[in-house]
N, C-alpha and C positions, 0 to 999 in steps of 0.2 A: 170466156170463149164466145165468139160471135155466133149468133143464131141467124143463118142466112135466109131462113124463110120469114121470121118475124122481124128481122133487122134490129134485134136487140142484144145485149150482152147478158150471158148467163154465167152464174158462178159455177166454176168447175169444182172448187174446194167447198166441201159441205160445212166447213167450220167458218165460213163467211156469211154474214147476215145478207139476204138477197135484196132487202129494202134499203139498209143504209151503208153496206159494205164493210162493217166493222167485224173483227175476228170475234168468234162466239166460243165459249167453252165446249169442248167436245164432250160427247156422252161417254162417261167412263164405265158405265154398267157392263158393256160388251166386253171391255178389257179386263174388268174385275173378275169376270166369270172364268177367264182363261188363267188367272193367277190366284187360284183358290189356296187355302192354307197349306202349310208344309208338312202335315201329317203322313201323307204317302211317302214323300222322300225320306223323312226321318226314320219311319218304320222300315223302309226298303233297305236303307244303308245299315240299320241295326240288325235286320234279318240276314243281310249279306255277311256281316261280321260272325254272326251266330252260325251261319252255314259252313264257314271254315273250322268252327270249333265242335259243333254239336248238332247231330241229326241233319247232314247236309241236304237230304232229300227234301225233308219238310221245310226247313228255313231257306234254302235255295229256291224252291218253288214259291214260297212267300215272298221273298224279295223280288223275284220275277214279276209276280202279280202286282206288287206295289209300284214297280217300275213301269208297268203297263197302265196302271191308273195314273201314275204321274205323267206319261207320255200323252194320255188323252185329256187329263184335266188341268195339268199346269204347265209343263214344257217339253215339248217334243225331243229336244236335245238331252235334257237332263233324264228324261224317261228312257231314251235309247241306251244312254250310258249306264244307267241304273240296271237295265235288263241284260246288257252285256256282262257287266260285273257280277250280276246274280248267277248267270250261266257259268262263269268262270269259278265262282264261289262254289256252286253245286259240284262242279267236276273236281276242283282242288280239294274241297272238303271231303269228297267221297274217296279220293286217292289218299288222303291223310288218314281217313278212318280205316281204309283197308291196310295201310302200313302199320299202323298203331295196333289195331285189335284184330285184324283178319275178318272184320264184318264191316257192313255198311252203316250200321246203326250203333255208334258210339255214344 
């Protein structure tokens, strides 16, 4: 980009060395913070399956919470999908529990 005040060229891309013009390695720490481990998604999907079978209120809420943590720590799309499935699992698990035993706590 041309600097009209100083009459010099400035690097727009931060991955270019301003002295020699070579490409530099980008700093990966900021990106690695967004892609933390897969513990939250694994626990979330496990809790979702359990909410369909056993104690839907407890495991559905836990799956939703893991989806929320995934949304903020790892991937917004994966977290949103997990929260949606957790909500559906809570509702379906409750309906299955009511149909089978007549109570919400099977």
